[in-house]
A tleap script that builds the chain and sets N, CA, C and O, in Angstrom:
source leaprc.protein.ff14SB
mol = sequence {
  NMET ARG ILE ARG ASP ILE ILE GLU GLY LYS
  LYS GLU TRP ARG ALA HIE VAL ALA ARG VAL
  LYS ALA LEU PRO GLN ASP TYR GLN ILE VAL
  TYR LYS GLU ILE GLN LYS TYR LEU PHE LYS
  VAL GLY PRO VAL GLU LEU THR HIE GLY THR
  VAL LEU LEU SER GLY ILE ILE ASP LEU PHE
  GLU GLU GLY ALA VAL LEU GLY LYS GLY VAL
  LEU GLU VAL THR GLY SER ASP VAL ALA ALA
  PHE CYS ASP ASP LEU ILE LYS ASP SER LYS
  THR TYR ALA ASP ILE TYR GLN GLU SER VAL
  ASP GLN LYS VAL ASN LYS ALA ILE LYS LYS
  VAL THR ASP ILE LYS CLYS
}
set mol.1.N position { -67.592 234.542 204.172 }
set mol.1.CA position { -66.287 234.419 204.623 }
set mol.1.C position { -65.313 235.220 203.565 }
set mol.1.O position { -65.464 235.095 202.350 }
set mol.2.N position { -64.513 235.879 204.027 }
set mol.2.CA position { -63.528 236.734 203.219 }
set mol.2.C position { -62.405 235.764 202.691 }
set mol.2.O position { -62.139 234.683 203.216 }
set mol.3.N position { -61.818 236.259 201.649 }
set mol.3.CA position { -60.646 235.531 201.148 }
set mol.3.C position { -59.561 235.448 202.046 }
set mol.3.O position { -58.894 234.414 202.074 }
set mol.4.N position { -59.269 236.498 202.860 }
set mol.4.CA position { -58.342 236.486 203.896 }
set mol.4.C position { -58.423 235.513 204.876 }
set mol.4.O position { -57.420 234.988 205.358 }
set mol.5.N position { -59.721 235.200 205.249 }
set mol.5.CA position { -59.962 234.179 206.149 }
set mol.5.C position { -59.805 232.817 205.743 }
set mol.5.O position { -59.427 231.949 206.530 }
set mol.6.N position { -60.113 232.568 204.397 }
set mol.6.CA position { -59.740 231.251 203.732 }
set mol.6.C position { -58.309 231.027 203.730 }
set mol.6.O position { -57.839 229.944 204.077 }
set mol.7.N position { -57.556 232.059 203.332 }
set mol.7.CA position { -56.185 231.975 203.140 }
set mol.7.C position { -55.443 231.610 204.677 }
set mol.7.O position { -54.489 230.841 204.788 }
set mol.8.N position { -56.033 232.261 205.704 }
set mol.8.CA position { -55.491 232.071 206.971 }
set mol.8.C position { -55.781 230.611 207.435 }
set mol.8.O position { -54.968 229.926 208.057 }
set mol.9.N position { -57.162 230.168 207.026 }
set mol.9.CA position { -57.465 228.925 207.282 }
set mol.9.C position { -56.525 227.825 206.808 }
set mol.9.O position { -56.090 226.913 207.511 }
set mol.10.N position { -56.285 228.025 205.583 }
set mol.10.CA position { -55.399 227.079 204.789 }
set mol.10.C position { -53.969 227.117 205.416 }
set mol.10.O position { -53.381 226.052 205.608 }
set mol.11.N position { -53.408 228.275 205.730 }
set mol.11.CA position { -52.150 228.476 206.426 }
set mol.11.C position { -52.181 227.575 207.806 }
set mol.11.O position { -51.213 226.875 208.103 }
set mol.12.N position { -53.275 227.640 208.567 }
set mol.12.CA position { -53.288 227.060 209.843 }
set mol.12.C position { -53.489 225.438 209.631 }
set mol.12.O position { -52.994 224.630 210.417 }
set mol.13.N position { -54.135 225.116 208.679 }
set mol.13.CA position { -54.356 223.542 208.359 }
set mol.13.C position { -53.028 223.001 207.772 }
set mol.13.O position { -52.741 221.819 207.960 }
set mol.14.N position { -52.208 223.814 207.071 }
set mol.14.CA position { -50.855 223.365 206.571 }
set mol.14.C position { -49.962 223.255 207.730 }
set mol.14.O position { -49.184 222.301 207.763 }
set mol.15.N position { -49.976 224.084 208.657 }
set mol.15.CA position { -49.109 224.056 209.947 }
set mol.15.C position { -49.504 222.832 210.703 }
set mol.15.O position { -48.644 222.084 211.169 }
set mol.16.N position { -50.883 222.589 210.848 }
set mol.16.CA position { -51.474 221.446 211.429 }
set mol.16.C position { -50.865 220.092 210.942 }
set mol.16.O position { -50.400 219.214 211.668 }
set mol.17.N position { -50.948 220.085 209.668 }
set mol.17.CA position { -50.507 218.915 208.910 }
set mol.17.C position { -48.985 218.736 209.113 }
set mol.17.O position { -48.490 217.616 209.243 }
set mol.18.N position { -48.306 219.801 209.134 }
set mol.18.CA position { -46.792 219.687 209.209 }
set mol.18.C position { -46.452 219.047 210.655 }
set mol.18.O position { -45.455 218.335 210.767 }
set mol.19.N position { -47.205 219.282 211.645 }
set mol.19.CA position { -47.144 218.859 213.022 }
set mol.19.C position { -47.270 217.367 212.983 }
set mol.19.O position { -46.519 216.607 213.593 }
set mol.20.N position { -48.334 216.977 212.176 }
set mol.20.CA position { -48.686 215.490 212.254 }
set mol.20.C position { -47.487 214.752 211.598 }
set mol.20.O position { -47.038 213.707 212.067 }
set mol.21.N position { -46.955 215.402 210.399 }
set mol.21.CA position { -45.880 214.640 209.703 }
set mol.21.C position { -44.659 214.562 210.482 }
set mol.21.O position { -43.808 213.718 210.203 }
set mol.22.N position { -44.497 215.463 211.534 }
set mol.22.CA position { -43.173 215.470 212.345 }
set mol.22.C position { -43.269 214.449 213.411 }
set mol.22.O position { -42.247 214.139 214.024 }
set mol.23.N position { -44.579 213.814 213.730 }
set mol.23.CA position { -44.686 212.763 214.674 }
set mol.23.C position { -44.105 211.523 214.332 }
set mol.23.O position { -44.038 211.261 213.131 }
set mol.24.N position { -43.596 210.565 215.299 }
set mol.24.CA position { -43.169 209.364 214.810 }
set mol.24.C position { -44.244 208.601 214.059 }
set mol.24.O position { -45.428 208.904 214.204 }
set mol.25.N position { -43.835 207.566 213.217 }
set mol.25.CA position { -44.624 207.009 212.339 }
set mol.25.C position { -45.955 206.217 213.052 }
set mol.25.O position { -47.030 206.259 212.453 }
set mol.26.N position { -45.860 205.581 214.194 }
set mol.26.CA position { -46.953 205.050 214.862 }
set mol.26.C position { -47.834 206.113 215.277 }
set mol.26.O position { -49.033 205.928 215.070 }
set mol.27.N position { -47.445 207.284 215.870 }
set mol.27.CA position { -48.295 208.367 216.108 }
set mol.27.C position { -49.031 208.862 214.936 }
set mol.27.O position { -50.211 209.202 215.021 }
set mol.28.N position { -48.359 208.909 213.847 }
set mol.28.CA position { -49.150 209.536 212.618 }
set mol.28.C position { -50.224 208.554 212.124 }
set mol.28.O position { -51.289 209.000 211.697 }
set mol.29.N position { -49.974 207.184 212.169 }
set mol.29.CA position { -51.041 206.262 211.746 }
set mol.29.C position { -52.156 206.309 212.712 }
set mol.29.O position { -53.287 206.347 212.229 }
set mol.30.N position { -52.023 206.313 214.047 }
set mol.30.CA position { -53.027 206.475 214.931 }
set mol.30.C position { -53.742 207.769 214.789 }
set mol.30.O position { -54.972 207.792 214.805 }
set mol.31.N position { -53.050 208.819 214.655 }
set mol.31.CA position { -53.674 210.119 214.511 }
set mol.31.C position { -54.649 210.206 213.308 }
set mol.31.O position { -55.718 210.815 213.345 }
set mol.32.N position { -54.188 209.562 212.289 }
set mol.32.CA position { -55.106 209.638 210.947 }
set mol.32.C position { -56.343 208.784 211.229 }
set mol.32.O position { -57.451 209.108 210.801 }
set mol.33.N position { -56.123 207.646 211.986 }
set mol.33.CA position { -57.410 206.782 212.285 }
set mol.33.C position { -58.364 207.713 213.113 }
set mol.33.O position { -59.570 207.760 212.872 }
set mol.34.N position { -57.759 208.458 214.109 }
set mol.34.CA position { -58.534 209.245 215.154 }
set mol.34.C position { -59.259 210.234 214.252 }
set mol.34.O position { -60.473 210.404 214.361 }
set mol.35.N position { -58.515 210.888 213.360 }
set mol.35.CA position { -59.149 211.962 212.527 }
set mol.35.C position { -60.367 211.298 211.715 }
set mol.35.O position { -61.467 211.832 211.577 }
set mol.36.N position { -60.045 210.226 211.274 }
set mol.36.CA position { -61.180 209.698 210.302 }
set mol.36.C position { -62.472 209.202 211.162 }
set mol.36.O position { -63.625 209.285 210.739 }
set mol.37.N position { -62.133 208.714 212.335 }
set mol.37.CA position { -63.070 208.379 213.304 }
set mol.37.C position { -63.995 209.697 213.724 }
set mol.37.O position { -65.226 209.668 213.735 }
set mol.38.N position { -63.306 210.692 214.018 }
set mol.38.CA position { -63.942 211.949 214.527 }
set mol.38.C position { -64.692 212.539 213.334 }
set mol.38.O position { -65.774 213.083 213.554 }
set mol.39.N position { -64.239 212.484 212.162 }
set mol.39.CA position { -64.936 213.147 211.057 }
set mol.39.C position { -66.276 212.211 210.686 }
set mol.39.O position { -67.291 212.704 210.194 }
set mol.40.N position { -66.146 210.968 210.957 }
set mol.40.CA position { -67.416 210.107 210.681 }
set mol.40.C position { -68.509 210.320 211.803 }
set mol.40.O position { -69.675 210.608 211.534 }
set mol.41.N position { -67.985 210.136 213.189 }
set mol.41.CA position { -68.761 210.048 214.158 }
set mol.41.C position { -69.029 211.500 214.937 }
set mol.41.O position { -70.036 211.823 215.568 }
set mol.42.N position { -67.968 212.178 214.727 }
set mol.42.CA position { -67.593 213.342 215.416 }
set mol.42.C position { -68.362 214.450 215.912 }
set mol.42.O position { -69.500 214.650 215.486 }
set mol.43.N position { -67.849 215.160 216.747 }
set mol.43.CA position { -68.535 216.404 217.230 }
set mol.43.C position { -68.899 217.440 216.202 }
set mol.43.O position { -68.159 217.661 215.243 }
set mol.44.N position { -69.983 218.049 216.384 }
set mol.44.CA position { -70.365 219.073 215.409 }
set mol.44.C position { -69.287 220.201 215.337 }
set mol.44.O position { -68.995 220.774 214.287 }
set mol.45.N position { -68.760 220.450 216.475 }
set mol.45.CA position { -67.719 221.575 216.551 }
set mol.45.C position { -66.521 221.234 215.785 }
set mol.45.O position { -65.748 222.163 215.551 }
set mol.46.N position { -66.230 220.071 215.355 }
set mol.46.CA position { -64.987 219.713 214.730 }
set mol.46.C position { -64.917 220.501 213.466 }
set mol.46.O position { -63.862 221.007 213.081 }
set mol.47.N position { -66.045 220.604 212.821 }
set mol.47.CA position { -65.936 221.495 211.394 }
set mol.47.C position { -65.638 222.983 211.634 }
set mol.47.O position { -65.343 223.710 210.685 }
set mol.48.N position { -65.713 223.442 212.886 }
set mol.48.CA position { -65.494 224.869 213.153 }
set mol.48.C position { -64.104 225.058 213.635 }
set mol.48.O position { -63.897 225.984 214.419 }
set mol.49.N position { -63.153 224.313 213.271 }
set mol.49.CA position { -61.665 224.543 213.816 }
set mol.49.C position { -61.059 223.268 214.072 }
set mol.49.O position { -61.581 222.160 213.955 }
set mol.50.N position { -59.796 223.582 214.464 }
set mol.50.CA position { -58.915 222.223 214.801 }
set mol.50.C position { -58.590 222.169 216.190 }
set mol.50.O position { -57.630 221.466 216.505 }
set mol.51.N position { -59.238 222.807 217.112 }
set mol.51.CA position { -58.851 222.641 218.341 }
set mol.51.C position { -58.666 221.403 219.030 }
set mol.51.O position { -57.629 221.111 219.625 }
set mol.52.N position { -59.724 220.644 218.943 }
set mol.52.CA position { -59.631 219.301 219.382 }
set mol.52.C position { -58.532 218.477 218.750 }
set mol.52.O position { -57.816 217.757 219.446 }
set mol.53.N position { -58.379 218.581 217.346 }
set mol.53.CA position { -57.284 217.841 216.683 }
set mol.53.C position { -55.918 218.326 217.070 }
set mol.53.O position { -55.009 217.503 217.187 }
set mol.54.N position { -55.695 219.696 217.292 }
set mol.54.CA position { -54.384 220.218 217.730 }
set mol.54.C position { -54.108 219.708 219.202 }
set mol.54.O position { -52.962 219.420 219.549 }
set mol.55.N position { -55.175 219.606 220.047 }
set mol.55.CA position { -54.968 219.175 221.393 }
set mol.55.C position { -54.518 217.560 221.444 }
set mol.55.O position { -53.861 217.105 222.380 }
set mol.56.N position { -54.906 216.871 220.459 }
set mol.56.CA position { -54.432 215.570 220.281 }
set mol.56.C position { -52.998 215.472 219.909 }
set mol.56.O position { -52.224 214.668 220.428 }
set mol.57.N position { -52.672 216.347 218.965 }
set mol.57.CA position { -51.292 216.488 218.392 }
set mol.57.C position { -50.423 217.070 219.687 }
set mol.57.O position { -49.251 216.709 219.795 }
set mol.58.N position { -50.915 217.836 220.519 }
set mol.58.CA position { -50.135 218.345 221.751 }
set mol.58.C position { -49.837 217.073 222.604 }
set mol.58.O position { -48.697 216.862 223.018 }
set mol.59.N position { -50.869 216.232 222.859 }
set mol.59.CA position { -50.756 215.191 223.596 }
set mol.59.C position { -49.814 214.068 223.006 }
set mol.59.O position { -49.056 213.416 223.724 }
set mol.60.N position { -49.918 213.904 221.710 }
set mol.60.CA position { -49.019 213.150 221.030 }
set mol.60.C position { -47.550 213.480 221.043 }
set mol.60.O position { -46.663 212.636 221.167 }
set mol.61.N position { -47.373 214.714 220.913 }
set mol.61.CA position { -45.942 215.281 220.963 }
set mol.61.C position { -45.318 215.140 222.241 }
set mol.61.O position { -44.122 214.865 222.326 }
set mol.62.N position { -46.121 215.328 223.342 }
set mol.62.CA position { -45.640 215.021 224.637 }
set mol.62.C position { -45.339 213.584 224.866 }
set mol.62.O position { -44.297 213.329 225.469 }
set mol.63.N position { -46.055 212.667 224.495 }
set mol.63.CA position { -45.939 211.259 224.573 }
set mol.63.C position { -44.610 210.862 223.778 }
set mol.63.O position { -43.815 210.060 224.269 }
set mol.64.N position { -44.426 211.388 222.676 }
set mol.64.CA position { -43.256 210.995 221.715 }
set mol.64.C position { -41.903 211.461 222.429 }
set mol.64.O position { -40.893 210.759 222.484 }
set mol.65.N position { -42.029 212.781 222.983 }
set mol.65.CA position { -40.888 213.274 223.730 }
set mol.65.C position { -40.509 212.526 224.933 }
set mol.65.O position { -39.333 212.500 225.295 }
set mol.66.N position { -41.524 211.859 225.632 }
set mol.66.CA position { -41.329 211.039 226.830 }
set mol.66.C position { -40.957 209.566 226.421 }
set mol.66.O position { -40.787 208.676 227.255 }
set mol.67.N position { -40.848 209.395 225.097 }
set mol.67.CA position { -40.395 207.980 224.599 }
set mol.67.C position { -41.582 206.939 224.680 }
set mol.67.O position { -41.326 205.741 224.560 }
set mol.68.N position { -42.835 207.363 224.876 }
set mol.68.CA position { -44.052 206.515 224.939 }
set mol.68.C position { -44.304 205.958 223.722 }
set mol.68.O position { -43.942 206.616 222.746 }
set mol.69.N position { -44.912 204.757 223.509 }
set mol.69.CA position { -45.613 204.302 222.267 }
set mol.69.C position { -47.004 204.988 222.232 }
set mol.69.O position { -47.579 205.347 223.260 }
set mol.70.N position { -47.473 205.136 221.068 }
set mol.70.CA position { -48.709 205.774 220.782 }
set mol.70.C position { -49.833 205.174 221.657 }
set mol.70.O position { -50.663 205.902 222.201 }
set mol.71.N position { -49.840 203.782 221.784 }
set mol.71.CA position { -50.934 203.121 222.648 }
set mol.71.C position { -50.736 203.321 223.950 }
set mol.71.O position { -51.701 203.149 224.695 }
set mol.72.N position { -49.570 203.690 224.461 }
set mol.72.CA position { -49.410 203.905 225.832 }
set mol.72.C position { -50.156 205.359 226.122 }
set mol.72.O position { -50.514 205.609 227.273 }
set mol.73.N position { -50.337 206.123 225.263 }
set mol.73.CA position { -50.912 207.449 225.427 }
set mol.73.C position { -52.438 207.410 225.136 }
set mol.73.O position { -53.208 208.192 225.694 }
set mol.74.N position { -52.848 206.477 224.247 }
set mol.74.CA position { -54.430 206.503 223.923 }
set mol.74.C position { -55.010 205.269 224.721 }
set mol.74.O position { -56.195 205.256 225.056 }
set mol.75.N position { -54.178 204.270 225.006 }
set mol.75.CA position { -54.792 202.988 225.381 }
set mol.75.C position { -55.010 202.150 224.183 }
set mol.75.O position { -54.985 202.633 223.051 }
set mol.76.N position { -55.219 200.920 224.416 }
set mol.76.CA position { -55.403 199.957 223.212 }
set mol.76.C position { -56.567 200.150 222.506 }
set mol.76.O position { -56.623 199.840 221.316 }
set mol.77.N position { -57.594 200.671 223.148 }
set mol.77.CA position { -58.906 200.881 222.522 }
set mol.77.C position { -58.984 202.309 221.852 }
set mol.77.O position { -59.496 203.211 222.516 }
set mol.78.N position { -58.611 202.523 220.845 }
set mol.78.CA position { -58.490 203.998 220.258 }
set mol.78.C position { -59.946 204.672 220.109 }
set mol.78.O position { -60.188 205.846 220.385 }
set mol.79.N position { -60.808 203.796 219.660 }
set mol.79.CA position { -62.249 204.426 219.582 }
set mol.79.C position { -62.828 204.872 220.911 }
set mol.79.O position { -63.534 205.874 221.027 }
set mol.80.N position { -62.484 204.061 221.914 }
set mol.80.CA position { -62.902 204.433 223.213 }
set mol.80.C position { -62.189 205.848 223.739 }
set mol.80.O position { -62.750 206.713 224.412 }
set mol.81.N position { -60.879 205.865 223.285 }
set mol.81.CA position { -60.219 207.160 223.491 }
set mol.81.C position { -60.993 208.257 222.923 }
set mol.81.O position { -61.320 209.217 223.621 }
set mol.82.N position { -61.318 208.159 221.636 }
set mol.82.CA position { -61.919 209.182 220.902 }
set mol.82.C position { -63.418 209.463 221.508 }
set mol.82.O position { -63.829 210.613 221.661 }
set mol.83.N position { -64.149 208.373 221.819 }
set mol.83.CA position { -65.362 208.566 222.449 }
set mol.83.C position { -65.280 209.352 223.775 }
set mol.83.O position { -66.176 210.126 224.112 }
set mol.84.N position { -64.311 209.155 224.424 }
set mol.84.CA position { -64.016 209.832 225.738 }
set mol.84.C position { -63.789 211.275 225.589 }
set mol.84.O position { -64.220 212.098 226.396 }
set mol.85.N position { -63.063 211.586 224.479 }
set mol.85.CA position { -62.741 212.966 224.222 }
set mol.85.C position { -63.943 213.777 223.798 }
set mol.85.O position { -63.987 214.975 224.078 }
set mol.86.N position { -64.939 213.172 223.124 }
set mol.86.CA position { -66.060 213.949 222.654 }
set mol.86.C position { -67.389 213.632 223.493 }
set mol.86.O position { -68.495 213.948 223.053 }
set mol.87.N position { -67.228 213.027 224.650 }
set mol.87.CA position { -68.418 212.509 225.395 }
set mol.87.C position { -69.353 213.565 225.835 }
set mol.87.O position { -70.524 213.276 226.083 }
set mol.88.N position { -68.873 214.859 225.956 }
set mol.88.CA position { -69.914 215.965 226.263 }
set mol.88.C position { -70.109 216.825 225.099 }
set mol.88.O position { -70.528 217.974 225.238 }
set mol.89.N position { -69.803 216.287 223.861 }
set mol.89.CA position { -70.082 217.145 222.712 }
set mol.89.C position { -71.298 216.584 221.998 }
set mol.89.O position { -71.546 215.378 222.014 }
set mol.90.N position { -72.121 217.558 221.314 }
set mol.90.CA position { -73.086 216.964 220.419 }
set mol.90.C position { -72.348 216.444 219.276 }
set mol.90.O position { -71.385 217.029 218.780 }
set mol.91.N position { -72.883 215.176 218.809 }
set mol.91.CA position { -72.294 214.588 217.493 }
set mol.91.C position { -73.263 214.569 216.464 }
set mol.91.O position { -74.451 214.787 216.701 }
set mol.92.N position { -72.760 214.283 215.161 }
set mol.92.CA position { -73.712 214.140 214.141 }
set mol.92.C position { -74.674 212.896 214.357 }
set mol.92.O position { -75.832 212.892 213.939 }
set mol.93.N position { -74.190 212.016 214.930 }
set mol.93.CA position { -75.012 210.795 215.449 }
set mol.93.C position { -76.171 211.339 216.253 }
set mol.93.O position { -77.311 211.025 215.910 }
set mol.94.N position { -75.978 212.113 217.272 }
set mol.94.CA position { -76.993 212.712 217.999 }
set mol.94.C position { -78.004 213.488 217.266 }
set mol.94.O position { -79.197 213.404 217.559 }
set mol.95.N position { -77.560 214.253 216.307 }
set mol.95.CA position { -78.433 214.907 215.400 }
set mol.95.C position { -79.367 214.177 214.661 }
set mol.95.O position { -80.550 214.495 214.539 }
set mol.96.N position { -78.750 213.047 214.095 }
set mol.96.CA position { -79.524 212.088 213.161 }
set mol.96.C position { -80.532 211.448 214.041 }
set mol.96.O position { -81.702 211.422 213.661 }
set mol.97.N position { -80.155 210.871 215.309 }
set mol.97.CA position { -81.151 210.189 216.148 }
set mol.97.C position { -82.205 211.164 216.442 }
set mol.97.O position { -83.347 210.707 216.388 }
set mol.98.N position { -82.086 212.377 216.734 }
set mol.98.CA position { -83.112 213.400 217.006 }
set mol.98.C position { -84.054 213.571 215.858 }
set mol.98.O position { -85.267 213.689 216.031 }
set mol.99.N position { -83.429 213.583 214.580 }
set mol.99.CA position { -84.195 213.674 213.372 }
set mol.99.C position { -84.944 212.377 213.188 }
set mol.99.O position { -86.099 212.480 212.774 }
set mol.100.N position { -84.522 211.311 213.404 }
set mol.100.CA position { -85.366 210.047 213.322 }
set mol.100.C position { -86.484 210.113 214.342 }
set mol.100.O position { -87.650 209.972 213.975 }
set mol.101.N position { -86.166 210.323 215.614 }
set mol.101.CA position { -87.126 210.367 216.672 }
set mol.101.C position { -88.269 211.442 216.133 }
set mol.101.O position { -89.446 211.081 216.117 }
set mol.102.N position { -87.935 212.629 215.739 }
set mol.102.CA position { -89.007 213.450 215.333 }
set mol.102.C position { -89.919 212.980 214.217 }
set mol.102.O position { -91.135 213.170 214.226 }
set mol.103.N position { -89.257 212.354 213.255 }
set mol.103.CA position { -90.021 211.755 212.096 }
set mol.103.C position { -91.046 210.624 212.616 }
set mol.103.O position { -92.181 210.509 212.154 }
set mol.104.N position { -90.542 209.845 213.578 }
set mol.104.CA position { -91.257 208.737 213.963 }
set mol.104.C position { -92.512 209.371 214.828 }
set mol.104.O position { -93.661 208.965 214.651 }
set mol.105.N position { -92.224 210.278 215.663 }
set mol.105.CA position { -93.156 210.749 216.531 }
set mol.105.C position { -94.168 211.523 215.629 }
set mol.105.O position { -95.358 211.405 215.921 }
set mol.106.N position { -93.845 212.250 214.637 }
set mol.106.CA position { -94.711 212.771 213.746 }
set mol.106.C position { -95.608 211.935 212.994 }
set mol.106.O position { -96.778 212.262 212.797 }
set mol.107.N position { -95.061 210.789 212.536 }
set mol.107.CA position { -95.740 209.789 211.826 }
set mol.107.C position { -96.856 209.057 212.700 }
set mol.107.O position { -97.981 208.729 212.324 }
set mol.108.N position { -96.209 208.858 214.106 }
set mol.108.CA position { -97.331 208.065 215.004 }
set mol.108.C position { -98.436 209.140 215.369 }
set mol.108.O position { -99.597 208.766 215.528 }
set mol.109.N position { -98.131 210.299 215.485 }
set mol.109.CA position { -99.198 211.364 215.810 }
set mol.109.C position { -100.162 211.457 214.679 }
set mol.109.O position { -101.360 211.549 214.945 }
set mol.110.N position { -99.750 211.443 213.422 }
set mol.110.CA position { -100.567 211.465 212.175 }
set mol.110.C position { -101.454 210.372 212.155 }
set mol.110.O position { -102.647 210.548 211.905 }
set mol.111.N position { -100.927 209.123 212.424 }
set mol.111.CA position { -101.700 207.957 212.528 }
set mol.111.C position { -102.701 207.923 213.479 }
set mol.111.O position { -103.837 207.561 213.175 }
set mol.112.N position { -102.368 208.299 214.719 }
set mol.112.CA position { -103.228 208.560 216.002 }
set mol.112.C position { -104.514 209.474 215.520 }
set mol.112.O position { -105.698 209.197 215.715 }
set mol.113.N position { -104.026 210.547 214.891 }
set mol.113.CA position { -105.067 211.682 214.589 }
set mol.113.C position { -106.019 211.212 213.547 }
set mol.113.O position { -107.178 211.627 213.556 }
set mol.114.N position { -105.577 210.324 212.604 }
set mol.114.CA position { -106.443 209.690 211.724 }
set mol.114.C position { -107.356 208.786 212.241 }
set mol.114.O position { -108.453 208.640 211.702 }
set mol.115.N position { -106.990 208.089 213.342 }
set mol.115.CA position { -107.975 206.988 213.873 }
set mol.115.C position { -108.986 207.624 214.846 }
set mol.115.O position { -109.978 206.991 215.206 }
set mol.116.N position { -108.729 208.905 215.280 }
set mol.116.CA position { -109.720 209.619 216.050 }
set mol.116.C position { -110.921 210.150 215.318 }
set mol.116.O position { -111.794 210.766 215.930 }
savepdb mol mol.pdb
quit
């Protein structure tokens, strides 16, 4: 990665953060919780850009302009809202499950081979 790319990435992230700070307080709180949730559970692609997060800000900005409360936009179950956003994405949880399954299958095969 070139220095120019790093600088551009930082500029984009700062602009992103400025958009979040311009939201009403309730939207900021929910956005930060969504961000934490997605970083923990999240889709693998989330680390490759802010497209999903920017889309959430777009949605929140529209909701705020219309005078809606944030939970009118997301629904009362914010985690379910997040899960719906990433339902077709591969997540770190999926990768971990695959890793566990592979290790278990390998161990079982080894035990089975020893018994033969």
